[in-house]
Structure formats: C-alpha cells, structure tokens
C-alpha positions in Angstrom: -63.9 93.2 50.8 -60.1 92.4 49.4 -59.8 89.1 51.7 -63.0 87.6 49.5 -61.5 88.9 46.5 -58.4 87.2 47.2 -59.9 84.0 49.0 -62.0 83.6 44.8 -58.8 84.3 43.2 -56.9 82.0 44.5 -60.0 78.8 44.8 -59.9 79.7 41.2 -56.8 79.5 40.4 -56.7 76.0 42.2 -59.3 74.9 40.4 -57.2 75.1 37.4 -54.2 73.6 38.4 -56.6 70.5 38.6 -57.8 71.1 36.0 -55.1 71.0 33.6 -53.5 68.2 33.7 -56.6 66.8 32.0 -56.8 70.5 29.8 -53.8 70.5 28.7 -50.7 68.5 27.1 -48.4 68.2 30.4 -45.2 69.9 28.9 -47.4 73.3 27.8 -48.0 73.2 31.9 -44.8 74.7 32.8 -45.0 77.9 31.5 -49.0 78.5 32.4 -48.2 76.6 36.2 -45.3 79.2 36.5 -48.1 81.7 36.2 -51.1 80.8 38.6 -48.1 80.0 41.0 -46.4 83.4 40.5 -50.4 85.5 40.9 -51.3 83.4 43.7 -48.5 84.7 45.3 -48.9 88.2 44.5 -52.6 87.8 45.8 -52.0 86.1 48.9 -49.5 89.0 49.4 -51.0 92.1 49.3 -54.3 91.6 47.2 -52.8 93.3 44.8 -51.7 91.8 40.6 -47.3 90.8 41.3 -45.2 92.9 39.4 -44.6 92.5 35.5 -40.8 91.9 36.3 -40.4 88.7 36.1 -37.3 87.1 39.0 -35.2 85.2 38.3 -35.5 81.8 38.3 -33.0 80.2 40.9 -34.2 76.4 40.5 -34.3 74.6 36.9 -36.5 70.9 36.2 -33.7 68.8 35.2 -35.1 66.7 31.8 -35.0 63.1 32.5 -32.4 61.1 32.3 -34.0 58.7 29.6 -37.3 58.8 27.7 -40.9 59.1 29.3 -41.8 55.8 28.0 -38.7 54.1 29.3 -39.5 52.8 32.5 -42.3 50.4 31.0 -44.0 48.4 31.9 -43.5 49.6 35.2 -43.9 52.9 34.9 -46.0 54.2 32.3 -45.4 57.1 30.0 -48.5 58.9 30.9 -47.6 58.7 35.1 -44.1 59.7 34.4 -44.8 63.0 31.9 -47.3 63.9 34.7 -45.0 63.8 37.6 -42.1 65.7 35.9 -43.3 68.4 33.9 -46.7 68.8 36.2 -45.9 67.5 39.3 -41.6 68.7 39.7 -41.8 71.5 37.2 -45.2 73.2 37.9 -45.8 72.3 41.4 -42.2 72.6 43.2 -40.4 74.0 40.8 -42.5 76.8 39.3 -43.4 77.9 42.8 -40.4 77.8 44.4 -38.9 80.4 41.7 -42.2 82.6 42.2 -41.9 82.5 45.9 -38.2 82.5 46.5 -36.9 83.6 42.9 -37.2 87.4 44.3 -34.1 86.0 46.6 -32.0 84.3 43.3 -28.5 85.6 43.2 -28.8 87.1 47.2 -26.4 84.4 48.1 -25.0 80.8 47.3 -26.7 78.2 48.8 -27.4 75.6 46.7 -30.5 73.5 46.9 -29.6 70.7 49.3 -28.3 73.4 51.2 -31.2 74.8 52.0 -32.8 71.8 52.3 -30.6 70.8 55.5 -31.4 74.6 56.9 -35.2 73.1 57.3 -35.9 73.3 61.0 -32.7 74.1 62.3 -33.6 77.8 62.5 -31.8 78.9 59.3 -34.5 79.7 57.5 -37.6 82.6 58.1 -40.8 81.3 58.7 -42.4 81.4 55.8 -39.9 80.7 53.5 -39.1 77.3 55.5 -43.0 76.5 54.9 -41.8 76.5 51.0 -38.5 74.9 51.0 -39.7 71.9 53.1 -42.9 71.7 50.6 -41.5 72.8 47.8 -37.8 72.4 47.3 -38.4 69.4 49.3 -40.1 68.3 46.4 -37.9 69.2 43.9 -34.9 67.7 45.6 -36.8 64.2 46.2 -37.7 63.8 42.8 -34.3 64.8 41.9 -33.1 61.7 43.2 -35.9 59.7 42.3 -35.6 60.5 38.5 -31.6 59.1 38.7 -31.6 56.1 40.9 -34.4 54.6 38.7 -33.5 52.8 34.9 -34.9 50.8 32.6 -35.9 47.3 34.0 -33.4 44.6 32.6 -30.8 47.4 31.8 -27.1 47.0 32.6 -27.1 49.7 35.6 -30.2 47.4 36.9 -27.7 45.1 37.2 -26.7 43.7 41.1 -23.5 43.4 39.5 -23.2 47.3 39.6 -23.5 47.3 43.7 -19.8 48.7 44.9 -18.0 47.0 47.3 -18.5 49.9 49.6 -22.2 49.7 49.3 -22.2 45.5 49.4 -19.4 46.2 52.4 -22.6 48.4 54.1 -25.9 46.3 53.2 -24.2 43.4 54.1 -23.0 44.9 58.1 -26.9 46.5 58.1 -29.0 44.3 56.9 -27.4 40.8 56.5 -27.9 40.2 52.7 -29.3 42.6 49.4 -32.3 40.7 49.7 -33.1 41.1 53.2 -33.1 45.5 52.8 -34.9 45.3 50.4 -37.6 42.9 51.4 -37.5 45.9 54.5 -37.3 48.2 52.3 -40.6 47.6 50.7 -42.6 46.7 53.8 -41.7 50.1 54.1 -42.9 51.9 51.8 -45.6 49.4 51.8 -46.8 50.7 55.7 -46.4 53.7 55.0 -49.4 56.3 55.6 -50.4 59.0 52.9 -48.2 60.3 51.2 -44.9 59.9 51.1 -41.9 58.5 50.2 -39.5 55.7 51.6 -35.7 55.8 52.0 -32.1 54.5 51.8 -29.8 56.8 53.6 -26.5 56.9 54.6 -25.1 58.4 57.9 -22.2 59.9 59.3 -20.2 56.8 60.0 -21.6 55.6 56.9 -23.7 52.7 57.8 -27.3 52.7 56.2 -30.7 53.6 57.4 -34.3 52.4 56.5 -37.0 55.2 57.3 -40.1 56.5 55.6 -41.2 60.9 55.6 -44.7 62.2 54.9 -45.5 64.7 52.0 -42.2 65.9 50.8 -40.2 65.7 54.5 -36.6 63.5 53.4 -33.9 63.1 56.0 -32.0 65.9 55.5 -34.0 67.7 57.1 -34.1 68.9 60.8 -37.8 68.2 61.0 -37.3 64.8 60.1 -33.6 63.4 62.6 -31.5 65.3 64.4 -28.2 64.3 62.7 -28.9 64.2 58.6 -28.9 61.1 57.0 -27.7 61.4 53.3 -30.7 59.6 51.2 -29.4 57.4 48.3 -32.5 55.8 47.4 -35.5 56.6 47.3 -39.3 55.8 46.5 -42.1 58.1 46.1 -45.3 56.3 47.9 -47.4 59.6 46.6 -50.7 58.1 44.5 -49.7 60.1 42.0 -46.8 58.1 41.3 -48.7 54.9 40.7 -52.2 55.6 41.0 -53.0 55.3 37.2 -51.2 52.0 36.3 -51.7 49.8 39.7 -55.0 51.7 41.3 -54.6 50.8 45.2 -52.6 48.2 44.9 -49.0 50.2 46.3 -47.5 47.2 47.4 -48.2 45.8 43.0 -45.6 49.2 42.4 -43.4 49.0 44.8 -42.7 44.9 43.7 -42.3 45.6 40.6 -40.3 49.4 41.2 -37.8 47.4 42.3 -36.6 46.3 39.3 -35.8 49.7 38.4 -32.8 50.7 40.9 -30.0 51.9 39.6 -27.2 50.2 41.6 -25.0 51.8 39.9 -26.2 55.4 40.5 -27.0 54.2 44.5 -23.4 52.8 44.9 -22.5 56.7 43.6 -24.9 58.1 45.8 -23.2 56.1 48.4 -19.6 57.0 47.7 -20.8 60.9 47.4 -22.4 60.9 50.6 -19.4 59.2 52.5 -17.3 62.4 50.6 -20.2 64.7 51.9 -21.2 65.7 48.6 -24.4 66.6 48.3 -24.1 68.6 45.7 -23.6 65.8 43.6 -26.6 63.3 44.5 -29.6 66.6 45.3 -29.4 69.7 42.6 -26.8 68.4 40.3 -26.6 65.2 39.3 
C-alpha cells in the first residue's frame, strides 16, 4: 500500500512539473519546483514526508549574462525564460539541491569536480546518477549561456578569436569555417536529446564530439581522458522547438551567429591552464 501511495504521489508530482510552464510564469517556477523535487526525493526514499528543515543550497542558478530577449531573433525570449528558469533552475539546480543538498558543506568539491568523477568510481552509484543527469545539466547550461552573445554584437566577431585558439583551430581543422561546418553537421546528425561540443584535449588539440542527454566530455562515461568543453550547443528540443519546430538544421545554422568568440577563446585558455572553475561553475 505504501508503495502504491508513493507511486501515485510521484505521478502527480511529475504531472505538475509538466503543467507548470503552462500554469505559471517561468520566473515563478523555481520555488515551486524546488518543493516538488524535495517532496519527490523524500517520498522515493521511504514513503514519508521530507524533513521540515531545508538543506543548505550548495548549487545556485546564476542569472543570464543578458536579458531574455537579447538573443532575438535567433532564440526567442519565451524559449530563454523557460530554458533558463525552468529547465536549468527547477529541473537541474532544484534536483541537485533536493538530493545532494544535505551533503552541502561536507566537502570542497566543486560542480566541475563532481561532474568529472562520473564514470571514474569517485561517487556512490545513487549520487553518480544524480550528478550525471542533473549536475551535467547544470554545468552544460552554465557553459551554454556564456558562449552565446547577442547577434551582431562585438563578441560575436571572429576578430575576437585569440591567437592560441586560432592556431588550434587551424591545426585541427584547417579553418574556422571548416570547423563550424563539421560542428553543425555533428549537431544536426545527433539522434535524440543531447549536445555537440568543441573541446580541448590535454595536449591543446581540439576535438568535436556529441553526447546524449546531459553527458559531457569531462565525464568518464564519455571519454577515458577528459576533454574540456569550450563551446557547446544544446540540441534538446526544448532549446529550439517553440521557434523552429522540427527544423533543427535551421536552428543550428542561426545559432552560429551567436557564438561568443571572446568567451570561447577565454575558455580555451582556461582549459590549457587546467582551470575548470573558470569554464564551468564560476563564470
């Protein structure tokens, strides 16, 4: 009977999460979502209500570096608000705090540290699943917001590509145009939800690869030796469907206009220094 009640509760919570974007403005979702995720976690654990004392929130939803409408007409303000406030804020950050929040303050591991432990035996299995799905989602989106800039703005000019990044692109792909062409083909051809990445290997060379769901090249489930993402495009349907429908290639083509080359160059330099915090958790 307890299992049946728990299943019904989780089913209702899941339905509420699906309906929230329709029933309430996205900016109001964060607090509601945190409560739902906390309730779901408590119910799944033992069928009892979660403790009344809220755990410390180790993981924080950072504000966007621009307004919701700043990336128009490539990405609509509605998509940006739902994507940032609900998908990252409620789903990823909210779940991390609900499930891993009680561990906050018990260690000094940063978000990129935790993500890098996935697939390398450094986390208990239950925590690893949460970090892989929700920690990966949080880290990936922190990178995603930062590698975009308003179309036509100074940071999107290729003049901002640093000499070190330009040399790496030339050495690996021959030209920026060739790299972007391969990057777009990779994103267009990715099956299902996931990401396409440009990442920096330990030797400074660049690689293109795609990952499913919220996996990224820092994780041991993706690569034995981590490759640090410096540019990534979200090809989950929630990233583009409200504007482009099923025409993902139109989205990826338009998205290339948003690349913040100043930030991608800074990411490459940080990757070469081994400074993951400058790329992931603390922009």
